[in-house]
Each structure stands twice: as C-alpha cells, then as structure tokens.
C-alpha positions in Angstrom: 48.8 97.2 23.0 49.1 100.7 21.6 49.7 101.3 18.0 50.9 104.6 16.6 48.5 106.1 14.1 50.1 106.9 10.8 49.7 110.5 9.6 47.2 110.8 6.7 49.0 111.4 3.4 47.5 113.9 1.0 48.2 114.3 -2.7 49.9 117.6 -3.4 48.7 117.5 -7.0 45.0 117.3 -5.8 45.5 120.2 -3.4 47.4 122.3 -5.9 44.6 121.9 -8.4 42.0 122.5 -5.8 43.5 125.7 -4.6 43.9 126.8 -8.3 40.2 126.1 -8.8 39.3 128.0 -5.7 41.3 131.0 -6.9 39.5 130.9 -10.2 36.0 130.7 -8.6 36.8 133.6 -6.3 38.0 135.6 -9.3 34.7 135.0 -11.1 32.8 136.0 -8.0 34.8 139.2 -7.6 34.6 140.3 -11.2 30.8 139.8 -11.1 30.7 142.2 -8.1 33.2 144.9 -9.3 31.0 146.9 -11.7 27.9 146.9 -9.4 30.2 148.1 -6.6 31.7 150.9 -8.7 28.1 152.0 -9.7 27.0 152.0 -6.0 29.9 154.1 -4.9 29.8 156.4 -8.0 33.4 155.5 -8.8 34.6 155.9 -12.4 37.3 153.5 -13.5 38.5 153.3 -17.1 37.6 150.1 -19.0 39.8 148.1 -21.4 41.0 149.8 -24.5 39.0 149.0 -27.7 42.0 147.5 -29.5 43.1 143.9 -28.9 46.7 145.0 -28.2 48.2 148.4 -27.7 52.0 148.4 -27.5 52.5 151.9 -26.2 50.3 154.4 -24.3 49.0 157.5 -26.1 46.5 158.3 -28.8 45.5 155.6 -31.2 43.2 155.6 -34.2 40.6 152.8 -34.4 39.5 151.3 -37.8 36.3 153.4 -37.5 38.4 156.6 -37.4 37.8 157.3 -33.7 40.8 158.5 -31.8 41.1 157.1 -28.3 43.8 157.6 -25.6 45.2 154.3 -24.1 46.8 154.7 -20.6 50.1 153.3 -19.5 48.5 150.5 -17.3 46.6 149.2 -20.3 49.6 149.1 -22.7 51.7 146.0 -23.3 55.2 147.7 -23.5 55.2 149.4 -20.1 53.7 146.3 -18.4 56.5 144.1 -19.8 59.2 146.6 -18.9 57.7 146.9 -15.3 57.9 143.1 -14.8 61.5 143.0 -16.2 62.6 145.7 -13.8 60.9 144.1 -10.8 62.6 140.7 -11.6 66.0 142.5 -11.9 65.5 144.5 -8.7 64.4 141.4 -6.7 67.3 139.4 -8.1 69.8 142.1 -7.1 68.4 142.5 -3.7 68.5 138.8 -3.0 72.0 138.6 -4.3 73.5 141.6 -2.5 71.7 141.7 0.8 72.2 138.9 3.4 69.0 136.8 4.1 69.1 137.6 7.8 68.7 141.4 6.9 65.9 140.8 4.5 63.6 138.7 6.7 61.8 141.5 8.5 61.6 143.8 5.5 60.3 141.2 3.1 57.8 139.8 5.7 56.6 143.4 6.2 56.1 143.8 2.5 54.2 140.5 2.2 52.0 141.4 5.2 51.1 144.7 3.5 50.3 142.9 0.2 48.2 140.3 2.0 46.4 143.0 3.8 45.7 144.9 0.6 44.3 141.8 -1.1 42.0 141.0 1.8 40.8 144.6 1.9 39.9 144.7 -1.8 38.0 141.4 -1.6 36.2 142.3 1.7 35.3 145.9 0.6 33.3 144.6 -2.3 30.7 143.1 0.1 31.3 144.7 3.5 31.5 148.3 4.9 34.9 149.8 4.6 35.4 149.7 8.4 35.0 146.0 8.5 37.2 145.6 5.4 40.0 147.6 7.0 39.7 145.5 10.2 39.9 142.3 8.3 42.9 143.6 6.3 44.7 144.6 9.5 43.9 141.2 11.1 45.2 139.3 8.1 48.5 141.3 8.0 49.2 140.9 11.7 48.2 137.2 11.9 50.4 136.4 8.9 53.4 138.4 10.2 53.4 136.9 13.7 51.7 133.5 13.2 52.4 132.4 9.6 50.8 129.0 9.5 50.8 127.1 6.2 47.0 127.1 5.8 46.7 130.8 6.6 49.6 131.7 4.3 47.9 129.8 1.4 44.6 131.5 2.1 46.1 135.0 2.3 48.1 134.4 -0.9 45.1 133.1 -2.9 43.0 136.1 -1.8 45.7 138.6 -2.6 46.4 137.2 -6.1 42.7 136.9 -6.8 42.3 140.5 -5.9 45.2 141.5 -8.0 43.9 139.6 -11.0 40.4 140.8 -10.7 41.4 144.5 -10.4 44.0 144.7 -13.1 42.1 142.3 -15.4 39.7 145.2 -15.9 42.3 147.4 -17.5 44.0 145.1 -20.0 42.5 143.2 -23.0 42.5 139.4 -23.1 45.1 139.4 -25.9 47.4 141.8 -24.0 47.1 139.5 -21.0 47.8 136.5 -23.2 51.0 138.0 -24.6 52.1 138.9 -21.0 51.5 135.3 -20.0 53.4 134.1 -23.1 56.3 136.3 -22.4 56.4 135.2 -18.7 56.1 131.6 -19.8 59.3 132.0 -21.8 61.0 133.7 -18.8 59.7 130.9 -16.5 61.2 128.2 -18.8 64.5 129.9 -19.1 64.7 130.8 -15.4 64.0 127.2 -14.4 66.4 125.7 -16.9 69.2 128.1 -15.9 68.6 127.6 -12.2 67.8 131.3 -11.6 64.2 130.4 -10.5 65.4 127.7 -8.1 68.0 130.1 -6.7 65.4 132.8 -6.1 63.0 130.3 -4.6 65.7 129.1 -2.2 66.5 132.7 -1.1 62.8 133.5 -0.6 62.0 130.4 1.4 64.9 131.2 3.8 63.2 134.6 4.6 59.9 132.9 5.3 58.3 135.2 2.8 57.6 132.9 -0.1 55.3 134.1 -2.9 54.0 130.6 -3.5 51.5 128.1 -2.2 53.0 125.7 0.3 51.4 122.3 0.1 52.4 119.8 2.8 52.7 116.0 2.3 50.5 115.1 5.3 47.2 116.6 6.4 48.4 117.3 10.0 51.1 119.7 8.6 48.7 122.4 7.4 49.1 124.0 10.8 52.9 124.1 10.5 54.6 127.5 10.6 56.2 128.6 7.3 59.2 129.5 9.4 59.8 125.7 10.0 63.1 124.4 8.6 61.2 122.0 6.4 59.6 124.9 4.5 62.8 126.9 4.4 64.7 124.1 2.8 62.2 123.0 0.2 64.4 123.7 -2.7 67.5 122.2 -1.1 65.8 118.9 -0.3 65.5 116.0 -2.8 62.0 115.6 -4.3 61.4 112.2 -2.6 62.4 113.6 0.8 60.4 116.9 0.8 57.7 117.5 3.4 56.2 120.2 1.2 55.7 121.1 -2.4 55.1 124.6 -3.9 53.1 126.2 -6.6 54.5 129.6 -7.8 52.4 132.6 -7.2 52.6 133.7 -10.8 51.0 130.3 -11.8 48.0 131.4 -9.8 47.8 135.2 -10.3 48.3 135.5 -14.1 45.6 132.9 -15.0 43.3 134.8 -12.7 44.1 138.1 -14.4 43.4 136.5 -17.8 40.1 135.1 -16.5 39.1 138.6 -15.2 40.2 140.2 -18.5 38.1 137.9 -20.6 35.1 138.6 -18.3 35.5 142.4 -18.7 36.1 142.2 -22.5 33.6 142.9 -25.2 32.4 139.3 -24.7 31.7 140.2 -21.1 29.9 137.5 -19.2 30.4 134.5 -17.0 30.6 131.8 -19.7 33.8 133.1 -21.3 35.3 133.5 -17.9 34.5 129.9 -17.0 36.0 128.7 -20.2 39.2 130.6 -19.4 39.2 129.2 -15.8 38.9 125.7 -17.1 41.7 126.2 -19.7 44.0 127.5 -16.9 43.2 124.6 -14.7 44.0 122.2 -17.6 47.4 124.0 -18.0 48.3 123.5 -14.4 47.3 119.8 -14.6 49.5 119.5 -17.7 52.4 120.9 -15.7 51.9 118.3 -13.0 51.8 115.5 -15.5 55.1 116.8 -17.0 56.6 117.0 -13.5 55.6 113.4 -12.6 56.2 111.5 -15.8 58.9 113.5 -17.7 61.2 115.4 -15.2 60.5 112.9 -12.3 59.7 115.4 -9.6 62.2 118.1 -10.5 61.1 121.7 -10.7 59.1 122.4 -13.8 57.9 125.8 -15.1 54.1 125.7 -15.0 53.4 128.8 -17.0 54.3 127.3 -20.4 51.6 124.6 -20.3 49.2 127.2 -18.7 50.0 129.6 -21.6 49.3 127.0 -24.2 46.0 125.9 -22.7 44.8 129.5 -22.1 45.7 130.4 -25.7 43.5 127.5 -26.9 40.8 128.8 -24.5 41.1 132.3 -25.9 40.7 131.0 -29.5 37.6 129.1 -28.5 36.1 132.2 -26.9 37.0 134.3 -29.9 35.3 131.8 -32.2 32.1 131.7 -30.2 31.7 135.3 -29.2 
C-alpha cells in the first residue's frame, strides 16, 4: 500500500533570521576585504567625514579648527531627499503604468542590480574577467529562470554589496538617523496600506525587492513568476505559501554594520555587535507579527532601528 509523503514544513521565521545572519556575515567579510583591495589596486576612495552627522555637503569646521569638505554622498540631507524622491517616483510609476507594461522593464532593472551586486562581491577576491562573467551569469539566470532560492541569493548578495560599499562613506550616526527616518516611513506606510499596495504591485511584476520564503522545503525551486508568489499580499496569512522579508530590512542594517566597521572604532568587534543588534531587531519584528498582529504585515524597521540604536550606544560606550 502506497502512502503519500507529506512535504516537509519549514519555519519562515527561522529562514528569515538565517538569511539575515548570512547577509550580516557576508557584510563583515566584505568590509574586511575592501581596504586591502583598494590598496592593492591603488584606488583612492574618500573615507567617512570626521563629524558624527553632517546635514548638508560643503565645508565644515571641526572643533579642532580644521576645515574639511563633506561630499554629497556623506551628508544626511541629500541622502534623505534621494530616498524620498525614489519612493515618490516608484509610487507614481506603479500607479500610472499598467503592470503588464512594467514587467520587462522592472525585471531588466533588477537583473542589472543583481549583476552589479554580484560583480562587486566577486571582484574583491577574483580577477575582473571572472567577476564580470559571474555578474552576467547572475543577471541572465535571474531574468530567464527566476527560482526562489536563486532570487534570494542574488538579493542578499546585492544588498550586502550595497551596504558594504556605501557604509564606507557615511558615519554610523548618519546611518542610524537614516534608519530611524525610514522606520517612521515604514510604520506609516504599513499602517496606511501604501506599503502593502506597493508590495502587491511589485509581486505582480515578478520583480520583488524582498526575500521570498516558502512554507515547504520543496518550494525553494519554485519560480517567482508562480501565481502563489504573485498573490502573496492578496492571500490571507494562514493560506499563504510564501512569506516575505523586505529588502530594506536587510540592506540598511548591513549598511549600518559596514559603517560601524569603517568608523573611528574600526574593527570586527563593533561590526559584530551591530550585526547582533540588527538580528535581534528582526527577531523582535517576528515576535510582534506572531503575538500582536497575528500574522498581518508588520514594519520590521522600527524594532530593527531600536535595537541597532541600543547597539550603537553600547559601541560608543566601549570604544
């Protein structure tokens, strides 16, 4: 008598935290390699500004009397304006252009981003020719064969690369204010339904900037074009085949970890403390989702911001 084997259930919380930890570990590995790489290639890249927070680019006078020039990409004001403009543009594009017309364009953009992230990470250890080949392979595979496991791997690599690179240019306190501001936006966007609306639109284009975590182990090989993925937001929590973790919940904690590493307290230990704090924040978000909102969408950045702020105070008190 034959018996059907039940599919093995996996806990999305465990996998979400595991992927977050993997992202943090990769970030620490990358930041440890960046300065030696720049020295080997004789590449000069500006470091973080000496002040904790600089609101606007230009010349600023330090307490010592030294005058330094802070660039745009290290200043808080332009960074916040940039993110606000990006959110507005994305919202308008999703609202005004039909999904069927966006699919190819957005998938092409995502393929380029995933290729860029793969190139940055590979180039730190491999010759440029191999790094370019890997980047092209990642872009093409994701564009034509977007499996869940490959999508998650490409997303983690890309956001780790983004965090490791840009974390070198901004101070930890600037990064903390950015995360705090985005946490407020995250909370308001979820409460107002704007975040859910955007997520719904993005899933329909099969270009979702989030980790997709299936309920069963055998579904890691599913295509992100599957109907179950494209209707995540529309499905009741108890009936969903997949759960998601927002890309910002991964990328910004990685950026803060990198920023702490490259700060005046440069070193692996402060970075590890920040990585642990970010992981605790995501764990707190999962607890809120399970016990308070009962499976409904929950903004993860607010608890992440609180825990990383505590971590930053701990680092400041020690170093």
